[in-house]
N, C-alpha and C positions, 0 to 999 in steps of 0.2 A: 524417573523421567530424565532423559538426556537434555543437556543445555549446551549452548555455545556462548562464547565470550566475544563481544564486540571489541573493536580496536581500542576504544576508550576504557575498557574494563567491565562494562555492564554485561551481566549475564542474562541470556534469553532462554527460557524453557522452550523446548521444541515439542509442544503439546498439540500442534495443529492450528493454533490460534494466530492466523495471519495478522489480525488487527493488533495483537501484542507486539509483533515485529514492527509493524508500521509505527506504532506509538514509540517504540524504542528508537527507531531511526529518527523520528521527529524530535524526540528529546535529546538524543545524543549528537545529532548532526545539526539540525535546524536551530533548536533553542540554545544549545551550548555555544554555538557560533553567533548567537544573536541575529539569526536569519541572514547572515552574510556568508552562508555556505555556498559552495560552488557545485556545479554539475559533477565535476571530478571527485569532490569530497563525498557526495552522496553515492555516486556510482562505485567508488572505492569501497565504501562501507557495505553496500549491497553485495558487491563481488566477494568481499571477505566473508559475509554471512553465508552466501551460496557455497563458497569453497569449503566452509566448515561443515556443511550438511552432507549426509549420505545421499546416494542416488534416490533412494526411496523417500527421504525427507524432501528433497527438491521436487520430486514428482508430486507429493501430497500438497506442498505449498503452491506449486504451479497451478494445480487443479483448483485450489481454493481461490487463488488470485484471479484466474480466468472467470470463475463463477461470480465473484464480487464485481469484476469489471463488466460482465454481461448485465448484471442487475443494475449497475450504475448507468450503463449505456441505455438500457430500456427506460429507466426513470427519466433520463435527460430527453430522450425522444418523446416520451409521453408528455413531459412538461412543455416541450416546444409545440407539440400538437395542441395541447390545451390552450396555450397562449395564442396560437393562431385562431382557434375556434372562438375564444373570448374576444379577440380583436375584430373578428368579422361578424360577431353575433348581433351587434347593434345596427347593422346596415340594412335592415329589412324595410 
């Protein structure tokens, strides 16, 4: 399995696991900088990772990212709807 190296030296296996990349970004950028990272630092690392991927790897991770974001969006919409229903439920 192919892997890529982050700017800080951490290696990430490219096995299709988007959450592993997110965890690596969190550990290497956010935690390492004690949550004082900047937008530019995170975007620089994400750009570095994307540049190290092949076109097919970027395609696969984009699809996974869109899927996870749609699921999260649906869950947030459902939670908002349930909160609205619960808050209007006792007004009978």
